[in-house]
C-alpha positions, 0 to 999 in steps of 0.5 A: 528637295532641300540641299544639304548645308555644306557647313551642317554636313561638316559639323555632323561628320566632326561630331561623328569623328569625336563620338568615334574617337570616344569610342575607340577610347573606351575600347581601349580601356576595356582592353586594357584592363582584359589583358590584366585583370590583376591591375583591376583587382588591385584597383578594386581593392585600392578603392575599397581601402580609400572608402573605408579611410574616409570613414576614419578619425581621431578623437582627441585623445587620439583614439581611432574612431571607425564610423561608417555609412549604411551604404559603406558597409551595405555590401559587407552586410549582405554578402559575409561570405564575399567581402571582409576588412580589418582595421588597425591601429598604428599599435596594432590594436584591430579598431573595426572589422567585418567578415573577418573570419573570411581570411585566416588570422595568419594572412591578414598577419602576413598582408599587414606585415607587407607592402606588396599591396595585395596577394592571392590566397587558397583558403578552405579551397576558395580563391581569396583576393586580400589586401593591405594598405597603410593609412595616416589618419590625424597624424598617426598611422593605420592599416586598412585591410580588405578581402573578397572572395568573388564579386557578387556586388560586382564592384569591379564594375564601378571600378572599370566606369570610374576608370571610363569616366576618368580617362574617357569622359574627363579627359577625352570628351571636354578636349573631343568638345573643343575640337568640334567647335574650334573646327565648326568656327574654323569651317564658318570662316573659311565658308565666309568668302563663299557666302560673300560670293554667293550674296553677290550672285543673288543681288546680280540682276538688271543694272549690276551686270558689271558686278563680278563674284568676289574672289578674295579669300576663296579656297583653290578648290572653289576659286576656279568655279567662282572665277568660271561664273564670272566669265560666264557672267561677262559673257552674259554682260555682253550678250545683254549689252548686244541685245539693249543695243540693238532695241535702241539702235532698232527703234532709233532707226525706226522713229525717222520713218514712223515720223514721215509715215505719221505725217503722210498718213495725216494729210490723207483725206478723210476716206473710208479706211484712212482713220484706221491707218492713223491707228495703226500708225499710232500704235506702231509708233507708240510701240517704238517709243516704249521699246526705247523706254524698255532699252533706256530702262534696262540700262538705268543706274539709280545715284544711291545719294540722288533725291526727289520729291514725290509730290512734285512729280505726281503733280507734274504728271497730272499736269501733263496728262490732263489734257489726255484725260480730258480728251478722252472723257476721264478725269486725272487728280492728284492726292497727297502733301505738298512735298514728300522726299524720296531717294531716287531719279526724278525723270525715271520716277515720272517715266514710271508713272506716266505709265501707270497713268496712261494704263489707268486711263485706258482701262477706267471708264469714261466719266470716272478719274484715274487718282494719283496718290503720295503717302508721306511713307513714300508710296505711290499709287494709282487708282483707277475704277476699271475692271481691276487686274485679276490676282492670278495675273498680278505677277504676269503683268510686268512680263515684257509684251504681256497685254491680256485685256490691253491688247483691245485697248492699244497696249504694248505690253511694255509700260508695266514692264518698264515700271517693274525695271525702274522700280528695281533699280530704286529698290523699291516694292511694286504691289497691285491690290483691289482699289476700294470701291473697284478698280486698281490699285497700283503701288510703287513704296519708294525709300525715304531720305534719312533726314525726312521726318517719321511716318508716324507723325501724324498728317500734315497740314499741307495735304491737298487734292488737285483734279484736271478734266471733266468727266464725260 
């Protein structure tokens, strides 16, 4: 199960907090109007008078004109027993009225003469809410009266939702949204040092065990954990260094006795059992040399500015291993350009290539060829005609002391592990595929220097092929 992102969790909580704050504000508005219903009724009258006022205008001669739309007079037309209005000009003349009989004339007159705004009266056994407001239209005063008995059209709900919109959605939501955004940005900025520490931890590996996680800018709650990880990395570095030192010292200590033993075994007469003994000593010598190479590869650090000629390295390895290929009845060849600059250590790349070529010569049948291929993209490949490497083994072959079929061919199980470590030190990609026509194709993709020509410019006229050895 994928762990939750801390930033996502905090963001969700901030959003939830904003939603809860909005709901609390809505509850407060509802509570306010439930405790003061008269205020809500007064607001209803004021809103209806404002709607009626919007339909008033004056003609050029100063006559007050009322031009309501269907939506405005809908409630007065559909509920004549519930809603009424009366509009007076500045001279007291009634300009327009609807259902005015809902309220006695004396009540209209009393309300028009008062600035109280609204009041409640009893008429024919019913409670009538009536209000009046003075307005100015075209520079002259006018008065609008409104009355209601009950509220069948739920006008008060529209007033309530308008209040919610003004006091909650308009006033609060933008603030809440800004607050959430500010908090998200703040959380991301606060988490940046931790993200940098995590990136440094992922980049820690062979050759970078001296690196420590950055602690600058970390909050105190996380600083202790990162410092504990740095302490653990220090102890791990000490343990790895002790292991590498032991391996290197053991290999060095064994080289001299093995050299003496090899010389003495070589002087033995060709008696039965002498040759198997020589082969065993040779395998043991090779294992010690590979252990020493593995220890050196573990400590390999490549200068990022170092450049090497991949083509020259490959041709040199072909020349060095030609005698081995000839003795084994195989052929070794080079295919590629005259030059191919890449970023990397020439000695380390040559060591990795020799291991790949040696593996190829072990597995390719007698009479066939191992080819070292260099491409202008910085790809170095070794192709043989052996049985190939099954897809299920292409990850495990790079583990130390994993030999598979090589156990019958004198392999130590360290060659490809050394290749993998050298590739990691160069930040190069390692891949294994099936070669065309059978066999394995092991490739290393190195980085090209910035000054190198792009690989899509077409083949160079300097492409060449060199071969050494005679098929048996």
